[in-house]
ZAMI-458960 format. One line per 8 residues: their letters; for each residue y, x, z of N, C-alpha, C. Coordinates in Angstrom, 3 decimals. Each point is the difference from the previous one (the first is absolute). Example, Ala and Ser with C-alpha at 12.3 -4.5 7.8 and 13.67 -1.06 7.14 Angstrom:
<rs>
as> -5.690,13.190,7.800,1.190,-0.890,0.000,1.200,0.900,0.000 ~ 1.050,-0.350,-0.720,1.190,0.820,0.060,1.090,-0.770,0.730
</rs>
This chain:
<rs>
xxxxxxxx> -46.286,86.956,-226.216,0.785,0.103,1.187,0.149,1.517,0.426 ~ 1.197,0.432,0.339,0.202,1.382,0.374,-0.567,0.297,1.374 ~ -0.168,1.258,0.327,-0.516,0.416,1.296,0.982,-0.521,1.108 ~ 1.294,0.116,-0.260,1.000,-0.463,1.029,-0.159,-1.526,0.224 ~ -0.163,-0.733,-1.089,-0.134,-1.496,0.097,-1.267,-0.326,0.770 ~ -1.079,0.755,-0.248,-1.266,-0.236,0.727,0.169,0.268,1.486 ~ 0.706,1.077,0.285,0.240,0.340,1.416,0.807,-1.092,0.714 ~ 1.047,-0.469,-0.709,0.837,-1.029,0.601,-0.817,-1.295,0.216
xxxxxxxx> -0.811,-0.331,-0.976,-0.836,-1.207,0.106,-0.925,0.090,1.184 ~ -0.585,1.176,0.231,-0.921,0.238,1.161,0.785,-0.138,1.312 ~ 1.230,0.552,0.033,0.814,-0.099,1.246,0.318,-1.465,0.303 ~ 0.386,-0.724,-1.053,0.351,-1.445,0.221,-1.228,-0.834,0.443 ~ -1.138,0.224,-0.680,-1.172,-0.789,0.369,-0.484,0.367,1.370 ~ 0.128,1.302,0.375,-0.390,0.452,1.344,0.878,-0.659,1.087 ~ 1.288,-0.043,-0.252,0.930,-0.607,0.977,-0.272,-1.474,0.123 ~ -0.289,-0.695,-1.073,-0.227,-1.460,0.083,-1.336,-0.285,0.688
xxxxxxxx> -1.013,0.862,-0.222,-1.246,-0.140,0.767,0.221,0.180,1.478 ~ 0.855,0.971,0.352,0.322,0.315,1.361,0.604,-1.148,0.760 ~ 0.806,-0.814,-0.724,0.723,-1.047,0.695,-0.566,-1.391,-0.305 ~ -1.207,-0.042,-0.539,-0.540,-1.296,-0.513,-0.102,-0.998,1.129 ~ -0.160,0.437,1.222,-0.127,-0.910,1.129,1.354,-0.664,0.316 ~ 1.101,0.643,-0.397,1.334,-0.530,0.239,0.504,-0.774,-1.233 ~ -0.089,0.660,-1.170,0.570,-0.566,-1.230,-0.991,-0.922,-0.660 ~ -0.435,-1.002,0.705,-0.930,-1.023,-0.570,0.717,-1.334,0.139
xxxxxxxx> 0.111,-0.660,-1.128,0.584,-1.340,0.054,-0.991,-0.944,0.652 ~ 0.478,-0.947,0.827,-0.906,-0.966,0.639,-0.859,-0.754,-1.039 ~ -1.168,-0.396,0.442,-0.911,-0.706,-0.891,0.622,-1.203,-0.640 ~ 0.771,-0.734,0.797,0.626,-1.234,-0.507,0.971,0.337,-1.104 ~ 0.747,1.107,0.112,0.943,0.426,-1.040,-0.754,0.363,-1.264 ~ -1.064,0.769,0.132,-0.780,0.364,-1.160,-0.542,-1.212,-0.716 ~ -0.407,-0.993,0.814,-0.556,-1.259,-0.552,1.073,-0.736,-0.785 ~ 1.210,-0.007,0.518,1.138,-0.671,-0.675,0.326,0.676,-1.324
xxxxxxxx> -0.011,1.365,0.030,0.266,0.780,-1.252,-1.073,-0.320,-0.991 ~ -1.262,-0.027,0.383,-1.090,-0.297,-0.955,0.139,-1.434,-0.585 ~ 0.396,-0.962,0.871,0.155,-1.351,-0.452,1.070,-0.136,-1.036 ~ 1.152,0.635,0.266,1.114,-0.147,-0.889,-0.258,0.691,-1.352 ~ -0.770,1.099,0.055,-0.354,0.721,-1.246,-1.052,-0.730,-0.812 ~ -0.684,-0.953,0.640,-1.036,-0.759,-0.691,0.622,-1.205,-0.697 ~ -0.063,-0.046,-1.344,0.650,-1.101,-0.725,-0.601,-1.394,0.287 ~ -1.204,0.012,0.598,-0.660,-1.349,0.316,0.488,-0.535,1.309
xxxxxxxx> 0.678,0.817,0.798,0.427,-0.427,1.354,1.111,-1.101,-0.111 ~ 0.018,-0.877,1.005,1.004,-1.026,0.121,0.863,0.174,1.223 ~ 1.079,-0.756,0.077,0.850,0.003,1.155,-0.802,-0.446,1.230 ~ -0.905,-0.880,-0.178,-0.814,-0.521,1.087,-0.924,1.120,0.581 ~ -0.532,0.850,-0.891,-0.801,1.127,0.482,0.813,0.903,0.840 ~ 1.247,0.287,-0.417,0.855,0.870,0.784,0.379,-0.627,1.323 ~ 0.244,-1.284,-0.013,0.359,-0.728,1.260,-1.120,0.103,1.000 ~ -1.277,-0.121,-0.432,-1.151,0.054,0.905,-0.071,1.360,0.715
xxxxxxxx> 0.258,1.058,-0.740,-0.060,1.346,0.583,1.130,0.234,1.005 ~ 1.216,-0.364,-0.445,1.192,0.249,0.896,-0.083,-0.842,1.261 ~ -0.513,-1.185,-0.084,-0.087,-0.896,1.157,-0.848,0.571,1.105 ~ -0.853,1.004,-0.287,-0.825,0.599,1.033,0.759,1.021,0.841 ~ 1.240,0.222,-0.352,0.834,1.011,0.701,1.324,-0.612,0.422 ~ 0.110,-0.552,1.211,1.246,-0.656,0.411,1.195,0.901,-0.030 ~ -0.160,1.280,0.324,1.126,0.936,-0.010,0.556,0.192,-1.390 ~ -0.929,0.091,-0.961,0.392,0.132,-1.421,0.699,-1.254,-0.488
xxxxxxxx> -0.563,-1.179,0.405,0.666,-1.273,-0.371,1.427,-0.036,0.444 ~ 0.239,0.390,1.262,1.401,-0.088,0.506,0.907,1.018,-0.707 ~ -0.579,1.165,-0.321,0.815,1.033,-0.696,0.350,-0.486,-1.402 ~ -0.910,-0.646,-0.699,0.280,-0.513,-1.329,1.078,-1.050,0.046 ~ -0.092,-0.925,0.963,0.969,-1.105,0.127,1.374,0.572,0.353 ~ 0.045,1.036,0.814,1.264,0.662,0.357,0.681,0.573,-1.227 ~ -0.762,0.665,-0.865,0.511,0.589,-1.187,0.487,-1.079,-1.037 ~ -0.864,-1.010,-0.140,0.347,-1.099,-0.949,1.311,-0.642,0.410
xxxxxxxx> 0.208,-0.154,1.272,1.208,-0.707,0.467,1.230,0.925,0.208 ~ -0.170,1.267,-0.365,1.168,0.894,0.105,0.985,-0.236,-1.118 ~ 1.273,0.392,0.270,1.010,-0.216,-1.009,-0.263,0.887,-1.250 ~ -0.783,1.066,0.170,-0.338,0.872,-1.124,-0.655,-0.760,-1.125 ~ -0.841,-0.960,0.311,-0.657,-0.774,-1.027,0.841,-1.230,-0.380 ~ 0.883,-0.476,0.810,0.992,-1.005,-0.329,-0.598,-1.301,-0.477 ~ -1.151,-0.406,0.622,-0.651,-1.260,-0.381,0.701,-1.163,0.677 ~ -0.024,-1.134,-0.649,0.661,-1.197,0.595,-0.858,-0.580,1.177
xxxxxxxx> 0.651,-0.204,1.154,-0.679,-0.666,1.134,-0.990,0.945,0.646 ~ -0.548,-0.428,1.143,-0.972,0.741,0.753,-1.413,-0.248,-0.543 ~ -0.739,1.067,-0.217,-1.388,-0.118,-0.427,-0.924,0.094,1.228 ~ -0.775,-1.056,0.247,-0.779,-0.067,1.243,-1.427,0.221,-0.109 ~ -0.545,0.136,-1.248,-1.445,0.188,-0.150,-0.287,1.105,-0.998 ~ -1.172,0.652,0.187,-0.387,1.080,-0.903,-0.222,-0.504,-1.409 ~ -0.578,-1.191,-0.110,-0.209,-0.572,-1.334,1.328,-0.121,-0.771 ~ 0.998,-0.491,0.689,1.338,-0.169,-0.600,0.601,1.391,-0.355
xxxxxxxx> -0.260,0.954,0.877,0.550,1.382,-0.223,-0.641,0.565,-1.273 ~ -1.298,-0.213,-0.146,-0.710,0.523,-1.185,0.540,-0.664,-1.277 ~ 0.229,-1.295,0.084,0.531,-0.710,-1.156,1.402,0.469,-0.333 ~ 0.838,0.207,1.031,1.414,0.372,-0.221,0.109,1.475,-0.523 ~ -0.817,0.885,0.611,0.167,1.440,-0.335,-0.970,0.489,-1.075 ~ -1.212,-0.602,-0.041,-1.010,0.479,-0.911,-0.976,0.900,0.703 ~ -1.157,0.168,-0.581,-1.071,0.772,0.629,0.405,1.466,0.155 ~ 0.644,0.585,-1.012,0.335,1.434,0.041,0.970,0.290,1.114
xxxxxxxx> 1.021,-0.810,0.205,0.976,0.256,1.081,-0.646,-0.125,1.359 ~ -0.886,-0.938,0.162,-0.680,-0.186,1.302,-0.928,1.224,0.257 ~ -0.690,0.445,-1.025,-0.789,1.201,0.099,0.827,1.171,0.496 ~ 1.187,0.191,-0.586,0.837,1.113,0.354,0.525,-0.093,1.438 ~ 0.269,-1.184,0.476,0.421,-0.225,1.377,-1.167,0.411,0.974 ~ -1.218,-0.394,-0.412,-1.149,0.384,0.820,-0.189,1.513,0.085 ~ 0.196,0.677,-1.140,-0.130,1.445,-0.023,1.116,0.593,0.850 ~ 1.212,-0.525,-0.150,1.161,0.497,0.787,-0.269,-0.127,1.505
xxxxxxxx> -0.547,-1.103,0.385,-0.338,-0.179,1.439,-0.979,1.020,0.487 ~ -0.966,0.339,-0.852,-0.999,1.013,0.377,0.620,1.370,0.011 ~ 0.856,0.309,-0.984,0.624,1.339,-0.124,0.909,0.272,1.224 ~ 0.633,-1.005,0.519,0.965,0.179,1.092,-0.681,0.724,1.161 ~ -1.314,-0.237,0.190,-0.701,0.635,1.109,-0.222,1.493,-0.235 ~ -0.006,0.420,-1.276,-0.203,1.443,-0.312,1.314,0.791,0.309 ~ 1.124,-0.670,-0.029,1.282,0.679,0.169,0.432,-0.005,1.508 ~ -0.989,0.227,0.858,0.341,0.095,1.454,-0.289,1.444,0.381
xxxxxxxx> 0.600,0.427,1.066,-0.246,1.390,0.418,1.216,0.709,0.513 ~ 1.079,-0.727,0.050,1.224,0.604,0.615,0.597,1.116,-0.812 ~ 0.767,0.820,0.701,0.755,1.047,-0.624,-0.819,1.272,-0.110 ~ -0.128,0.535,-1.220,-0.747,1.211,-0.191,0.889,1.260,0.245 ~ 1.216,-0.059,-0.505,1.008,1.060,0.215,1.336,-0.722,0.191 ~ 1.050,0.748,0.314,1.301,-0.624,0.151,0.506,-0.574,-1.295 ~ -0.560,0.425,-1.122,0.481,-0.500,-1.307,-0.977,-0.967,-0.685 ~ -1.121,-0.328,0.659,-0.963,-0.912,-0.598,-0.773,-0.846,1.011
xxxxxxxx> -0.054,-1.312,-0.323,-0.874,-0.883,0.751,-0.632,-0.950,-0.973 ~ -1.214,-0.476,0.280,-0.709,-0.949,-0.839,0.795,-1.265,-0.171 ~ 0.738,-0.345,1.028,0.773,-1.241,0.012,1.099,0.121,-1.067 ~ 0.678,1.165,-0.069,1.029,0.193,-1.045,-0.593,-0.124,-1.394 ~ -1.235,0.502,-0.157,-0.652,-0.048,-1.307,-0.308,-1.476,-0.339 ~ -0.394,-0.757,0.989,-0.336,-1.439,-0.240,1.312,-0.790,-0.371 ~ 1.108,0.322,0.694,1.258,-0.593,-0.330,0.347,0.276,-1.451 ~ -0.102,1.261,-0.377,0.275,0.365,-1.390,-0.901,-0.675,-0.986
xxxxxxxx> -1.300,-0.081,0.366,-0.977,-0.611,-0.908,0.274,-1.472,-0.218 ~ 0.427,-0.705,1.071,0.319,-1.401,-0.126,1.235,-0.199,-0.921 ~ 0.986,0.864,0.170,1.243,-0.085,-0.800,-0.330,0.322,-1.494 ~ -0.888,0.993,-0.166,-0.388,0.345,-1.407,-0.766,-1.150,-0.646 ~ -0.864,-0.677,0.812,-0.711,-1.140,-0.522,0.926,-1.106,-0.436 ~ 0.963,-0.293,0.840,1.005,-1.030,-0.320,0.786,0.344,-1.238 ~ 0.464,1.256,-0.077,0.761,0.435,-1.170,-0.852,-0.022,-1.262 ~ -1.241,0.346,0.094,-0.952,-0.008,-1.145,-0.134,-1.454,-0.513
xxxxxxxx> -0.157,-0.900,0.919,-0.118,-1.397,-0.380,1.273,-0.532,-0.697 ~ 1.121,0.401,0.544,1.307,-0.412,-0.591,0.156,0.569,-1.401 ~ -0.401,1.266,-0.188,0.112,0.616,-1.327,-0.930,-0.723,-0.981 ~ -1.236,-0.238,0.460,-0.971,-0.685,-0.862,0.452,-1.402,-0.374 ~ 0.624,-0.690,0.953,0.551,-1.328,-0.296,1.067,0.076,-1.037 ~ 0.872,1.021,0.148,1.117,0.167,-0.926,-0.486,0.318,-1.436 ~ -1.156,0.710,-0.079,-0.526,0.364,-1.317,-0.843,-1.142,-0.631 ~ -0.363,-0.982,0.840,-0.761,-1.129,-0.495,-1.278,0.419,-0.713
xxxxxxxx> -0.739,0.898,0.648,-1.244,0.471,-0.607,-1.246,-0.651,0.650 ~ 0.204,-0.946,0.879,-1.149,-0.591,0.695,-0.722,0.942,0.930 ~ 0.722,0.980,0.501,-0.644,1.071,0.862,0.460,-0.051,1.434 ~ 0.759,-1.022,0.427,0.673,0.047,1.289,-0.950,0.192,1.165 ~ -1.136,-0.736,-0.008,-0.926,0.132,1.133,-0.633,1.382,0.072 ~ -0.411,0.494,-1.157,-0.621,1.323,-0.109,1.038,1.066,0.399 ~ 1.260,-0.188,-0.460,1.046,0.954,0.302,0.275,0.059,1.475 ~ -0.012,-1.171,0.696,0.174,0.017,1.454,-1.052,0.873,0.730
xxxxxxxx> -1.235,-0.235,-0.376,-1.101,0.743,0.652,0.065,1.492,-0.375 ~ 0.361,0.285,-1.243,0.167,1.413,-0.451,1.085,0.706,0.829 ~ 1.116,-0.691,0.186,1.044,0.633,0.829,-0.405,0.171,1.417 ~ -0.786,-0.898,0.516,-0.443,0.071,1.387,-0.909,1.211,0.230 ~ -0.842,0.319,-0.969,-1.040,1.061,0.235,0.361,1.343,-0.665 ~ 1.200,0.114,-0.650,0.258,1.177,-0.806,-0.086,1.317,0.776 ~ 0.331,-0.036,1.302,-0.029,1.226,0.809,-1.156,0.006,0.986 ~ -1.063,-0.822,-0.259,-1.097,-0.039,0.972,-0.680,1.343,0.132
xxxxxxxx> 0.147,0.868,-0.987,-0.594,1.348,0.074,0.547,0.790,1.181 ~ 1.217,-0.244,0.406,0.559,0.712,1.202,-0.822,-0.416,1.237 ~ -0.429,-1.224,0.078,-0.829,-0.423,1.134,-1.366,0.633,-0.081 ~ -0.529,0.218,-1.213,-1.257,0.708,-0.099,0.161,1.401,0.569 ~ 1.095,0.670,-0.329,0.281,1.389,0.528,0.103,-0.035,1.460 ~ 0.698,-1.028,0.569,0.258,-0.053,1.465,-1.327,-0.187,0.708 ~ -0.866,-0.896,-0.544,-1.291,-0.238,0.669,-0.979,1.127,-0.177 ~ 0.034,0.669,-1.142,-0.968,1.054,-0.266,0.337,1.305,0.707
xxxxxxxx> 1.271,0.349,0.080,0.407,1.264,0.674,1.449,-0.046,0.402 ~ 0.225,-0.544,1.209,1.385,-0.161,0.507,0.749,1.316,0.029 ~ -0.726,1.081,0.395,0.716,1.308,0.170,0.528,0.484,-1.341 ~ -0.771,-0.170,-1.041,0.502,0.397,-1.322,1.211,-0.790,-0.418 ~ -0.049,-1.306,0.286,1.184,-0.815,-0.372,1.228,0.370,0.868 ~ -0.207,0.287,1.236,1.072,0.514,0.866,0.626,1.255,-0.612 ~ -0.910,0.864,-0.474,0.461,1.247,-0.627,0.871,-0.264,-1.239 ~ -0.437,-0.989,-0.832,0.745,-0.372,-1.173,1.448,-0.424,0.421
xxxxxxxx> 0.053,-0.902,0.959,1.313,-0.497,0.418,0.893,1.022,0.686 ~ -0.631,0.906,0.726,0.777,1.113,0.643,0.565,0.890,-1.029 ~ -0.757,0.266,-1.085,0.484,0.919,-1.077,0.911,-0.683,-0.935 ~ 0.025,-1.363,0.005,0.803,-0.751,-0.961,1.489,0.120,0.341 ~ 0.322,-0.222,1.257,1.405,0.050,0.421,0.787,-1.153,-0.600 ~ 0.566,-0.862,0.831,0.787,-1.120,-0.480,1.379,-0.011,0.669 ~ 0.987,-0.567,-0.713,1.327,-0.060,0.630,0.086,-1.320,0.802 ~ 1.191,-0.289,0.490,0.173,-1.206,0.857,-0.290,-1.335,-0.723
xxxxxxxx> 0.019,0.060,-1.286,-0.313,-1.202,-0.769,-1.453,-0.062,-0.457 ~ -0.797,0.977,0.447,-1.412,0.049,-0.381,-0.239,0.580,-1.360 ~ 1.017,0.597,-0.601,-0.173,0.619,-1.339,-0.679,1.375,0.186 ~ -1.176,0.198,-0.674,-0.720,1.255,0.156,0.667,1.179,-0.722 ~ -0.177,1.181,0.577,0.582,1.208,-0.557,-0.951,0.571,-1.083 ~ -1.255,-0.329,0.116,-0.966,0.524,-0.968,-0.866,-1.108,-0.537 ~ -0.848,0.318,-0.956,-0.844,-0.978,-0.695,-1.273,-0.259,0.857 ~ -0.125,-1.230,0.493,-1.144,-0.344,0.848,-1.347,0.124,-0.785
xxxxxxxx> -0.005,-0.389,-1.256,-1.236,0.064,-0.760,-0.516,1.429,-0.166 ~ 0.929,0.940,-0.177,-0.405,1.393,-0.122,-0.533,0.517,1.332 ~ 0.588,-0.408,1.104,-0.479,0.365,1.336,-1.367,-0.543,0.290 ~ -0.210,-1.284,-0.408,-1.277,-0.655,0.210,-1.075,0.757,-0.804 ~ 0.300,0.345,-1.265,-0.972,0.703,-0.839,-0.425,1.318,0.651 ~ 0.989,0.699,0.570,-0.268,1.275,0.667,-0.799,-0.184,1.287 ~ 0.332,-1.006,0.773,-0.538,-0.165,1.350,-1.365,-0.754,-0.033 ~ -0.032,-1.086,-0.793,-1.260,-0.771,-0.056,-0.867,0.325,-1.194
xxxxxxxx> 0.594,0.555,-1.036,-0.725,0.254,-1.241,0.080,-1.211,-0.927 ~ 0.727,-1.038,0.387,0.257,-1.186,-0.818,1.209,-0.696,0.566 ~ 0.538,-0.986,-0.747,1.229,-0.696,0.458,-0.365,-1.407,0.404 ~ 0.984,-0.654,0.625,-0.240,-1.440,0.435,-0.249,-0.907,-1.209 ~ 0.486,0.400,-1.173,-0.297,-0.808,-1.200,-1.509,0.026,-0.248 ~ -0.643,1.176,0.066,-1.447,0.080,-0.277,-0.812,-0.661,1.127 ~ 0.461,0.192,1.240,-0.733,-0.658,1.088,0.069,-1.501,-0.133 ~ 1.158,-0.517,-0.373,0.212,-1.439,-0.175,-0.871,-0.542,-1.093
xxxxxxxx> -0.011,0.672,-1.152,-0.835,-0.455,-1.123,-1.507,0.013,0.400 ~ -0.378,1.008,0.762,-1.395,0.066,0.458,-0.365,-1.166,0.902 ~ 0.936,-0.380,0.894,-0.276,-1.113,0.892,-0.094,-1.308,-0.782 ~ 0.859,-0.190,-1.025,-0.066,-1.172,-0.829,-1.382,-0.110,-0.652 ~ -0.558,1.115,-0.429,-1.331,0.001,-0.641,-1.064,-0.389,1.067 ~ 0.134,0.498,1.178,-0.939,-0.382,1.055,0.053,-1.441,0.322 ~ 1.183,-0.576,-0.011,0.187,-1.429,0.282,-0.323,-0.853,-1.231 ~ -0.307,0.630,-1.165,-0.257,-0.710,-1.211,1.144,-0.911,-0.450
xxxxxxxx> 1.202,0.498,0.251,1.180,-0.659,-0.522,0.090,0.157,-1.479 ~ 0.742,-0.885,-0.697,0.193,0.169,-1.431,0.556,1.367,-0.364 ~ -0.387,0.512,-1.155,0.425,1.358,-0.410,1.495,0.134,-0.045 ~ 0.711,-1.130,-0.284,1.462,0.011,-0.115,0.583,0.456,1.350 ~ -0.617,-0.377,1.112,0.538,0.399,1.310,-0.258,1.438,0.307 ~ -1.121,0.551,-0.462,-0.315,1.405,0.129,1.028,0.803,-0.798 ~ 0.364,-0.508,-1.186,1.061,0.696,-0.783,1.314,0.042,0.760 ~ 0.357,-1.055,0.675,1.238,-0.072,0.734,-0.008,1.069,1.138
xxxxxxxx> -1.113,0.012,0.771,-0.089,0.948,1.101,0.004,1.443,-0.543 ~ -0.688,0.186,-1.125,-0.155,1.361,-0.540,1.159,0.536,-0.763 ~ 0.871,-0.884,-0.537,1.075,0.464,-0.901,1.335,-0.618,0.254 ~ 0.256,-0.525,1.213,1.306,-0.647,0.223,1.139,1.003,-0.014 ~ -0.299,1.299,0.155,1.074,0.994,-0.131,0.178,0.457,-1.444 ~ -0.982,-0.178,-0.818,0.101,0.434,-1.425,-0.665,-0.966,-0.958 ~ 0.510,-1.270,-0.015,-0.719,-1.013,-0.829,-0.001,0.292,-1.485 ~ 0.990,0.780,-0.472,0.072,0.268,-1.446,-1.080,0.951,-0.479
xxxxxxxx> -0.711,0.631,0.968,-1.120,0.862,-0.393,-1.255,-0.757,-0.319 ~ -0.039,-1.295,0.300,-1.123,-0.852,-0.302,0.038,-0.447,-1.482 ~ -1.167,-0.390,-0.567,0.029,-0.609,-1.328,0.925,-1.238,0.033 ~ 0.643,-0.262,-1.100,0.998,-1.089,-0.041,-0.522,-1.320,0.494 ~ -1.237,-0.325,-0.314,-0.530,-1.331,0.378,-0.286,-0.111,1.503 ~ 0.043,1.098,0.720,-0.205,-0.060,1.494,1.278,0.213,0.798 ~ 1.162,0.082,-0.663,1.219,0.391,0.714,0.742,-1.119,0.700 ~ -0.085,-1.226,-0.451,0.940,-1.027,0.458,0.042,-0.144,1.495
xxxxxxxx> -1.131,-0.233,0.640,0.010,-0.204,1.464,0.410,1.269,0.746 ~ -0.503,1.194,-0.366,0.531,1.219,0.677,1.500,0.190,-0.170 ~ 0.525,-0.372,-1.233,1.455,0.133,-0.201,0.773,-0.965,0.916 ~ -0.494,-1.207,0.101,0.648,-1.012,0.901,0.084,0.515,1.420 ~ -1.142,0.525,0.505,-0.045,0.501,1.389,0.858,1.267,0.119 ~ 0.029,0.838,-0.988,0.817,1.210,-0.004,1.439,-0.386,0.252 ~ 0.510,-0.982,-0.693,1.394,-0.458,0.190,0.181,-0.679,1.362 ~ -0.954,-0.874,0.349,0.074,-0.721,1.266,-0.016,0.971,1.190
xxxxxxxx> -0.775,1.059,-0.064,-0.126,1.022,1.000,1.370,0.571,0.352 ~ 0.813,0.291,-1.060,1.297,0.578,0.177,1.049,-0.999,0.463 ~ -0.112,-1.250,-0.491,0.890,-1.042,0.461,-0.227,-0.263,1.504 ~ -1.279,-0.062,0.398,-0.344,-0.276,1.404,0.508,1.154,0.881 ~ -0.154,1.217,-0.454,0.503,1.173,0.793,1.496,-0.063,0.223 ~ 0.721,-0.468,-1.034,1.446,-0.145,0.112,0.407,-1.119,0.922 ~ -0.690,-1.115,-0.129,0.473,-1.236,0.679,-0.590,-0.189,1.409 ~ -1.300,0.323,0.133,-0.711,-0.426,1.220,-0.224,1.099,1.040
xxxxxxxx> 0.256,1.252,-0.363,-0.329,1.058,0.945,-1.497,0.205,0.138 ~ -0.456,0.443,1.183,-1.427,0.245,0.119,-0.390,1.300,-0.661 ~ -1.255,0.145,-0.345,-0.526,1.242,-0.556,0.618,0.273,-1.411 ~ 0.440,1.210,-0.197,0.461,0.443,-1.328,-0.152,1.509,-0.184 ~ -0.898,0.596,0.825,-0.163,1.463,-0.055,-0.559,0.532,-1.300 ~ -0.628,-0.905,-0.774,-0.543,0.476,-1.255,0.995,-0.123,-1.164 ~ 1.264,-0.400,0.350,1.015,-0.118,-1.044,1.158,0.879,0.294 ~ 0.164,1.056,-0.781,1.190,0.866,0.148,1.238,-0.657,-0.545
xxxxxxxx> -0.201,-0.934,-0.941,1.076,-0.739,-0.604,-0.434,-1.433,-0.267 ~ 0.938,-0.936,0.166,-0.277,-1.390,-0.287,0.695,-0.429,-1.309 ~ 0.430,0.968,-0.796,0.552,-0.334,-1.298,-1.065,-0.656,-0.904 ~ 0.382,-0.967,-0.777,-0.901,-0.696,-0.849,-0.117,0.675,-1.375 ~ -1.219,0.242,-0.465,-0.215,0.670,-1.268,0.434,-0.883,-1.169 ~ 0.975,0.436,-0.785,0.472,-0.853,-1.102,-1.115,-0.338,-1.033 ~ -0.954,0.905,-0.158,-1.105,-0.254,-0.962,-0.866,-1.160,0.482 ~ -0.223,-0.058,1.366,-0.845,-1.049,0.546,0.780,-1.334,-0.010
xxxxxxxx> 1.286,0.036,0.304,0.811,-1.192,-0.019,0.034,-0.556,-1.453 ~ 0.096,0.883,-0.970,0.028,-0.421,-1.401,-1.360,-0.596,-0.411 ~ -1.035,0.644,0.442,-1.354,-0.525,-0.361,-0.247,-1.406,0.578 ~ 0.545,-0.223,1.195,-0.171,-1.307,0.644,1.099,-1.012,-0.385 ~ 1.003,0.520,-0.757,1.169,-0.826,-0.405,0.719,-0.542,1.242 ~ 0.188,0.854,0.976,0.741,-0.360,1.206,1.422,0.489,-0.092 ~ 0.983,-0.876,0.144,1.393,0.368,-0.095,0.544,0.325,1.365 ~ 1.117,0.745,0.054,0.646,0.292,1.319,0.329,-1.295,0.745
xxxxxxxx> 0.383,-1.028,-0.748,0.364,-1.297,0.675,-1.234,-0.580,0.667 ~ -1.126,0.051,-0.673,-1.244,-0.523,0.583,-0.422,0.784,1.201 ~ 0.103,1.342,-0.066,-0.351,0.859,1.166,0.887,-0.374,1.189 ~ 1.305,-0.197,-0.218,0.923,-0.350,1.054,-0.384,-1.349,0.645 ~ -0.399,-0.917,-0.858,-0.421,-1.321,0.441,-1.217,0.096,0.896 ~ -0.963,0.822,-0.446,-1.237,0.186,0.806,0.321,0.668,1.345 ~ 0.903,0.982,-0.015,0.376,0.637,1.262,0.629,-0.989,0.976 ~ 0.867,-0.842,-0.524,0.644,-1.052,0.809,-1.004,-0.968,0.601
xxxxxxxx> -0.918,-0.466,-0.854,-1.057,-0.951,0.464,-0.906,0.684,1.016 ~ -0.349,1.256,-0.202,-0.841,0.714,0.953,0.669,0.093,1.331 ~ 1.291,0.375,0.000,0.764,0.164,1.257,-0.003,-1.370,0.733 ~ 0.180,-1.072,-0.734,0.075,-1.343,0.598,-1.345,-0.382,0.625 ~ -1.120,0.528,-0.511,-1.343,-0.400,0.462,-0.645,0.941,1.015 ~ 0.685,1.046,0.415,-0.587,1.031,0.796,-0.509,-0.539,1.349 ~ 0.813,-0.772,0.679,-0.449,-0.505,1.325,-1.213,-0.912,-0.144 ~ 0.023,-0.814,-1.038,-1.115,-0.933,-0.235,-1.229,0.771,-0.305
xxxxxx> 0.106,1.124,-0.743,-1.139,0.777,-0.387,-0.685,0.620,1.212 ~ 0.805,0.557,0.914,-0.575,0.643,1.176,-0.730,-1.020,0.875 ~ 0.478,-1.245,0.083,-0.680,-1.004,0.767,-1.257,-0.517,-0.741 ~ 0.106,-0.015,-1.336,-1.006,-0.615,-0.824,-1.339,0.771,0.074 ~ 0.087,1.345,-0.186,-1.221,0.788,-0.103,-0.311,0.792,1.261 ~ 0.873,-0.084,0.966,-0.273,0.545,1.295,-0.062,1.498,0.126
</rs>
C-alpha cells in the first residue's frame, strides 16, 4: 500500500470512528442482516425478529403493497411478505428503514440537503433493481440495496465535518439544473483527504456488509478499474446513478455528465431501447418510491 493510500485509509477510519454514535445500524437491523446471511436461517426465524418491532412491520407491509413490487392483492402479514418477497428483499427493506434516519438534517447549503440525497438514493435503488431484472442475473435485491447506499459516503462527510462539506459545495458551483462546474471527487480529495467513495466503502466494512456493496460504494464512479469479477454490481449502479439523476432530480453534484459510458453498456449488454424502457418505468414509479421509503 502506498503512503497516500495509507493516509487516506487513516482519514476514512478516523472519520467513521468519529461518527460511530450516529452511523450505527439498529441492533434489530444487524440481527436481520446476520440471519439472512446465515444459510441455516428460516423465514420463521426472520419473522420472530421483525415481529418485535411494530414500526418495522408496518414499513415492510407498506413496501410490499406498493405498486413498485406489483404483487397481486394486499399482503396483510409479515409471514406472507417474507414468502412473497424472500428473505433478502425483506432484509433490504429493514436496512432501508434504518438508513432513512441517517439522511435527516435539513439543508446544508443552498445546493445540498440530505433529503435531496435520499431522494436520489431511492431513485438509484429502483433503477438498479430494474437494470438487474432486465439482465436476469438474480441480483435484483442486492442491486436495490447497492443503489440505495452508493452515496452513503457523503453522509459520513456531513456527519464527520459539516464545514468541510460546505466548503466542497461552495467551491463546486452548480447551475440551475444542479450540474456542477467542477469535479466533486477532486474537491473532496483536496478538502477531506478522501472522497465519498472511500468513506462509503469504509462504512460498509464497519457495518460488515458484503464486499460487493463496499465495491459499489468505493467504485461507482469508476467500475471498470475493478477486477472483472467484481465489476457487475458497481457497473449496474454506475448506470442507475446517471439514469436517476436524469429522471428523478435530487442530488447530482458528483456528476458533471449523465452520459452513459458505451463500454459499460456493452459490458452489461444494455441496449438504448432497454435504457429508455427503464427510464420510463422509473418515471412512472417516482411518486410511489418517495412514499415507500419515506
